[in-house]
C-alpha positions, 0 to 999 in steps of 0.5 A, spaced: 482 463 442 485 456 445 492 458 442 492 465 444 490 462 451 496 457 451 501 462 449 499 467 454 499 461 460 506 459 457 508 466 458 505 466 465 508 460 467 515 462 465 514 468 469 512 464 475 518 459 474 523 465 474 521 468 481 525 466 487 522 465 493 523 469 499 529 467 504 528 467 511 527 474 514 527 477 507 523 483 505 522 486 498 524 493 497 517 495 495 514 492 501 519 495 505 518 502 502 510 500 504 512 499 511 516 505 512 510 509 509 505 506 513 509 507 519 509 514 518 502 515 517 500 511 523 505 515 527 501 521 525 494 518 526 496 516 533 499 523 534 492 526 532 488 522 536 492 523 542 492 531 540 484 530 539 483 527 546 488 532 550 485 538 547 478 536 545 479 538 538 473 540 533 473 539 526 467 544 522 464 545 529 463 538 531 467 534 536 472 529 532 470 522 533 477 519 536 474 512 537 474 512 529 481 515 528 484 510 533 481 504 530 484 506 523 490 508 526 490 501 529 489 498 522 494 502 519 499 500 525 497 492 524 498 493 516 505 496 517 507 491 522 505 486 517 509 488 511 515 489 516 514 481 517 512 480 509 505 478 510 501 477 504 495 480 507 498 486 509 501 487 502 494 486 499 491 491 504 496 496 502 495 495 495 488 496 496 489 503 499 494 505 494 488 503 489 484 508 493 489 513 493 490 513 486 483 513 484 482 519 489 488 523 485 485 522 478 479 524 480 482 530 484 486 532 478 479 533 474 477 539 479 484 541 481 483 549 480 491 550 478 496 547 474 501 547 480 495 542 483 494 538 477 502 537 476 503 535 484 497 531 484 499 527 477 506 526 481 503 523 487 499 519 482 505 516 478 509 515 484 503 511 487 502 507 481 510 505 480 509 503 488 503 499 486 507 496 480 513 493 484 508 491 489 505 486 485 511 482 484 513 482 491 506 479 493 508 474 488 514 472 491 511 473 498 505 467 497 510 463 493 511 456 497 518 454 498 521 449 492 523 443 494 531 443 496 531 450 498 
């Protein structure tokens, strides 16, 4: 067991040593994609909040709680800004949302009534999973301390 752990830790250390810290102002591509996605969602949410306030929109016969949606819009906006600045907390929060969306998509495929919905949901789940995968390495680079001499 100890030999297996030592071998695994040696591989982990080799991967850590191969990572390059981010240069000043650098942002990994996966984080840029996440920032763009979050910005689009934030704009849609803010627009929905403004629409609900102006029109007095209802959902299922009840008033829309604009405060809740405004708060969620603010959080998504902060996350978009944080990812644009390559902040670790923002990328971690975005990954949490990706996991929730992936799980919701998987559960949605269970009850999807048509093959087209299953294929569409599967495509979404695969795309979100790929983005999640690439963000793991990006997070490792974001949290790296600067190496001496760089």
